[in-house]
C-alpha positions as CSV (number, residue, x, y, z in Angstrom):
1,X,24.6,1.1,42.2
2,X,28.2,1.2,40.3
3,X,30.3,4.1,40.6
4,X,32.5,5.0,37.7
5,X,35.0,7.9,36.8
6,X,34.3,10.6,34.2
7,X,37.0,12.8,32.9
8,X,36.8,16.2,30.8
9,X,40.5,16.2,29.3
10,X,39.8,19.2,26.9
11,X,39.9,21.3,30.2
12,X,43.6,20.6,30.4
13,X,45.2,17.2,30.8
14,X,48.2,15.2,29.4
15,X,48.1,11.5,28.7
16,X,50.1,10.8,31.9
17,X,47.4,12.9,33.8
18,X,44.6,10.6,32.5
19,X,46.8,7.4,33.2
20,X,47.4,8.4,36.7
21,X,43.6,8.8,37.3
22,X,42.6,5.7,35.4
23,X,45.3,3.6,37.6
24,X,43.9,5.3,40.8
25,X,40.3,4.5,39.6
26,X,41.5,0.6,38.9
27,X,43.0,0.4,42.2
28,X,40.2,1.9,44.2
29,X,37.8,-0.5,42.6
30,X,35.7,1.8,40.3
31,X,33.8,0.1,37.5
32,X,35.3,2.0,34.5
33,X,37.3,5.1,33.4
34,X,35.6,7.1,30.8
35,X,36.6,10.5,29.2
36,X,34.7,13.0,27.1
37,X,35.4,13.5,23.4
38,X,36.0,17.0,22.9
39,X,38.5,19.0,20.9
40,X,38.0,22.4,22.7
41,X,38.0,23.8,26.2
42,X,34.9,25.1,27.6
43,X,34.6,28.1,29.8
44,X,37.6,30.1,31.2
45,X,40.1,27.7,31.8
46,X,43.0,27.7,29.5
47,X,42.7,24.2,28.2
48,X,46.6,23.7,28.2
49,X,48.3,21.6,26.8
50,X,45.4,21.3,24.5
51,X,43.1,18.5,23.3
52,X,43.7,15.0,23.6
53,X,42.0,12.3,21.2
54,X,39.6,10.2,23.1
55,X,40.4,6.8,21.2
56,X,44.2,7.7,21.0
57,X,43.8,7.9,24.7
58,X,41.7,4.7,25.2
59,X,43.9,2.9,23.1
60,X,47.0,3.7,25.5
61,X,44.8,2.8,28.5
62,X,44.1,-0.5,27.1
63,X,47.9,-1.4,27.6
64,X,48.6,0.8,30.5
65,X,45.5,-0.6,32.9
66,X,44.6,-4.3,33.6
67,X,41.0,-4.6,34.8
68,X,39.1,-1.3,34.6
69,X,36.6,-0.7,31.5
70,X,37.2,2.0,29.6
71,X,34.9,4.3,27.3
72,X,33.5,7.6,25.9
73,X,31.0,9.9,27.2
74,X,30.2,10.8,24.4
75,X,32.0,10.2,21.1
76,X,30.9,12.7,18.8
77,X,29.4,11.1,15.4
78,X,30.5,14.3,13.6
79,X,34.4,13.5,14.5
80,X,34.4,9.9,12.8
81,X,33.1,7.8,10.0
82,X,31.4,4.7,11.1
83,X,33.6,2.4,9.2
84,X,36.8,3.4,10.6
85,X,35.1,3.9,14.1
86,X,33.8,0.6,14.2
87,X,37.6,-0.5,13.2
88,X,39.0,1.6,15.8
89,X,36.7,0.4,18.6
90,X,37.1,-3.2,17.8
91,X,40.9,-2.8,18.0
92,X,40.8,-1.2,21.2
93,X,38.7,-3.9,22.4
94,X,41.3,-6.3,21.5
95,X,44.1,-4.3,22.8
96,X,42.2,-4.4,26.3
97,X,41.2,-7.7,26.3
98,X,37.5,-6.8,26.0
99,X,37.1,-3.8,28.1
100,X,35.8,-1.2,25.8
101,X,32.3,0.5,25.6
102,X,31.1,3.0,23.1
103,X,29.2,6.0,24.0
104,X,28.1,7.9,21.2
105,X,26.2,11.0,20.2
106,X,25.1,13.7,17.9
107,X,27.9,16.2,18.7
108,X,27.1,19.4,19.9
109,X,29.6,22.0,20.6
110,X,29.8,24.0,17.5
111,X,32.7,26.0,18.3
112,X,34.8,22.9,18.5
113,X,34.1,22.1,15.1
114,X,34.9,25.4,13.5
115,X,38.2,25.4,15.4
116,X,39.3,22.2,13.8
117,X,37.5,22.4,10.3
118,X,35.0,19.6,11.3
119,X,31.7,19.9,9.4
120,X,28.8,20.6,11.7
121,X,25.4,20.2,10.0
122,X,22.1,20.9,11.4
123,X,20.6,19.1,14.4
124,X,18.3,17.0,11.9
125,X,20.9,16.0,9.7
126,X,23.3,15.1,12.6
127,X,20.6,12.6,14.2
128,X,20.2,11.2,10.7
129,X,23.9,10.6,10.4
130,X,24.1,9.3,14.2
131,X,21.3,7.0,13.3
132,X,23.2,5.6,10.0
133,X,26.3,5.5,12.0
134,X,24.8,3.1,14.7
135,X,23.5,1.0,11.8
136,X,26.8,0.7,10.3
137,X,28.7,0.0,13.4
138,X,26.6,-2.4,14.8
139,X,26.1,-4.0,11.5
140,X,29.7,-4.4,10.9
141,X,30.3,-6.1,14.2
142,X,27.3,-8.3,13.7
143,X,28.5,-9.6,10.4
144,X,29.3,-13.2,10.6
145,X,33.3,-13.9,9.8
146,X,33.5,-14.9,6.2
147,X,30.4,-12.9,5.1
148,X,30.2,-9.2,3.9
149,X,28.2,-6.3,4.9
150,X,26.0,-3.7,2.8
151,X,24.3,-0.9,3.8
152,X,22.2,1.4,1.5
153,X,22.8,4.8,3.3
154,X,22.2,8.2,2.4
155,X,25.2,9.5,4.0
156,X,27.2,6.3,4.8
157,X,26.6,3.8,2.0
158,X,28.5,0.6,2.7
159,X,29.2,-1.9,0.0
160,X,30.8,-5.5,0.2
161,X,32.6,-4.7,3.6
162,X,34.7,-7.7,5.0
163,X,33.5,-6.2,8.3
164,X,36.8,-6.7,10.1
165,X,38.3,-6.8,12.6
166,X,35.9,-8.1,15.1
167,X,36.1,-7.1,18.7
168,X,36.7,-9.4,21.8
169,X,33.4,-8.9,23.3
170,X,30.4,-10.9,21.9
171,X,28.1,-10.1,20.8
172,X,29.9,-6.7,20.9
173,X,31.3,-3.9,22.9
174,X,28.3,-2.4,25.0
175,X,27.0,1.0,23.3
176,X,25.7,3.9,25.3
177,X,23.3,6.6,24.3
178,X,21.8,9.6,26.1
179,X,20.7,12.7,26.3
180,X,17.2,14.8,26.9
181,X,16.0,14.9,23.3
182,X,12.3,13.7,23.8
183,X,11.7,11.9,20.6
184,X,14.5,10.8,18.5
185,X,16.9,10.1,21.3
186,X,14.4,7.5,22.8
187,X,13.8,5.8,19.6
188,X,17.6,5.4,18.9
189,X,18.1,4.3,22.3
190,X,15.3,1.8,22.1
191,X,16.9,0.1,19.1
192,X,20.5,0.4,19.7
193,X,21.6,1.0,23.4
194,X,22.9,-1.2,26.1
195,X,22.8,1.6,28.3
196,X,21.1,4.8,28.4
197,X,22.9,7.8,30.3
198,X,21.7,11.1,31.3
199,X,24.4,13.8,32.0
200,X,23.7,16.3,34.7
201,X,20.0,15.9,34.9
202,X,18.0,15.9,38.0
203,X,16.1,13.1,39.7
204,X,12.7,14.2,38.3
205,X,14.3,15.0,34.7
206,X,15.7,11.6,34.7
207,X,12.5,9.8,35.7
208,X,10.7,11.7,32.6
209,X,13.2,10.7,30.1
210,X,13.6,7.2,31.5
211,X,10.0,6.8,31.1
212,X,10.3,8.0,27.4
213,X,12.8,5.6,26.7
214,X,10.9,2.7,28.2
215,X,8.0,3.9,26.2
216,X,10.2,3.7,22.9
217,X,11.3,0.2,23.9
218,X,7.5,-0.9,24.3
219,X,6.8,0.3,20.7
220,X,9.4,-2.0,19.1
221,X,8.7,-4.7,21.7
222,X,11.8,-4.6,23.5
223,X,12.2,-5.3,27.3
224,X,13.5,-2.0,28.8
225,X,15.1,-4.3,31.4
226,X,17.8,-5.1,28.8
227,X,19.0,-1.6,29.1
228,X,21.2,-0.5,32.1
229,X,20.2,3.0,33.1
230,X,22.7,5.4,34.2
231,X,23.4,9.0,35.2
232,X,26.6,11.3,35.2
233,X,27.0,14.1,37.7
234,X,29.8,16.4,38.6
235,X,31.6,15.3,41.8
236,X,32.7,17.1,44.8
237,X,33.1,15.3,48.2
238,X,34.8,16.3,51.3
239,X,35.4,14.9,54.6
240,X,33.9,18.0,56.2
241,X,32.3,21.4,54.9
242,X,35.8,23.0,54.7
243,X,37.2,20.3,52.4
244,X,34.0,20.3,50.3
245,X,34.2,24.3,49.9
246,X,38.1,23.7,48.9
247,X,37.3,21.4,46.3
248,X,34.8,23.4,44.9
249,X,36.6,26.4,44.6
250,X,39.4,24.4,42.8
251,X,36.8,23.8,40.0
252,X,35.3,27.1,40.1
253,X,31.9,26.2,41.4
254,X,30.0,27.0,44.6
255,X,29.3,24.4,47.2
256,X,25.6,24.9,47.3
257,X,25.2,25.1,43.8
258,X,27.1,21.8,43.4
259,X,24.9,20.2,46.3
260,X,21.7,21.2,44.3
261,X,22.9,20.2,40.8
262,X,25.8,17.7,41.4
263,X,27.0,14.9,43.8
264,X,28.4,17.3,46.3
265,X,28.9,17.2,50.3
266,X,30.3,14.9,52.7
267,X,30.4,11.3,52.3
268,X,27.0,10.9,54.1
269,X,25.5,13.6,51.9
270,X,26.8,12.0,48.8
271,X,25.4,8.6,49.9
272,X,21.8,10.2,50.5
273,X,21.9,11.7,46.8
274,X,23.2,8.7,45.3
275,X,20.1,6.7,47.0
276,X,17.6,9.3,45.3
277,X,19.0,8.2,41.9
278,X,19.0,4.6,42.9
279,X,15.2,4.8,43.9
280,X,14.5,5.7,40.1
281,X,16.2,2.7,38.8
282,X,19.6,4.5,37.9
283,X,22.1,1.6,38.2
284,X,25.3,3.6,37.5
285,X,26.9,6.8,38.2
286,X,29.6,8.7,36.4
287,X,31.2,10.7,38.9
288,X,32.7,13.7,36.7
289,X,35.9,14.4,38.3
290,X,37.3,17.7,37.2
291,X,40.6,18.6,39.3
292,X,42.6,15.4,37.9
293,X,45.5,16.1,40.1
294,X,43.3,15.6,43.5
295,X,43.6,11.6,43.6
296,X,42.6,11.7,47.3
297,X,39.2,12.9,46.0
298,X,38.7,9.5,44.4
299,X,40.3,7.6,47.2
300,X,38.0,9.1,49.6
301,X,34.7,8.2,47.8
302,X,36.1,4.6,47.3
303,X,36.8,4.4,51.0
304,X,33.8,6.0,52.5
305,X,31.0,6.0,49.7
306,X,31.4,2.9,47.9
307,X,31.0,0.6,51.0
308,X,27.5,2.0,51.7
309,X,26.0,1.5,48.4
């Protein structure tokens, strides 16, 4: 089981805050640093000093870190056109020496779209657009040098594109898809995903959705063993119950609720919960860290949880 760090900067973070977490995660041996792609806070937090752009952040981290992989859970397809997105991700991949991963989804948070003037079509149209985005991004990256790319899309038609620049990773940066959608999500994952991720899902719900994706793979003749299977859970680990309670209070949650719905408790409890996800085939866990100032939290898990996995 690989552990990765997952942050939510829209809740209030500067670039330097994220850099400190990424460097701490790198030194502690985590597999990757991921961040959300949102432009508006959620809940009662202030959100100060305001949002940071996901790919601007990752471009900075590409130069300010050395080894750790970098990515998004998830870039909203509504935020960016597929051609420029392919260029951006390829460039950040070059800047990082081949350490970038693209998590992408339909976008779901209506309020952030209205807050910043971003069109927010119906769910069906958002899925249609996501499907075309995936076709364009992967098509641009896969086009051999010297050839051009065309795509007869409804929303994103592409004509005579030089399909440049190319990412460093071959054949491409990994693409992450995820979510609990019962039909279109599994079909898109079977066709395009290198990794399938479920955020904040129980073991039982994860089993059901993983099975849907495996069935969608079978329908198109793809080996589901080609996909990496992962989950994301909020982290709240402490050396004892008092430390767990303190960390839960800092993020406005209750310890018992986090033990039920997240990855919470002493290191022994956290290891036990991780084992339940490993038993169903999950290979990576994204640890949602909400208190970015608490670097001791990351170091505790690295020292007392990671060695037991």
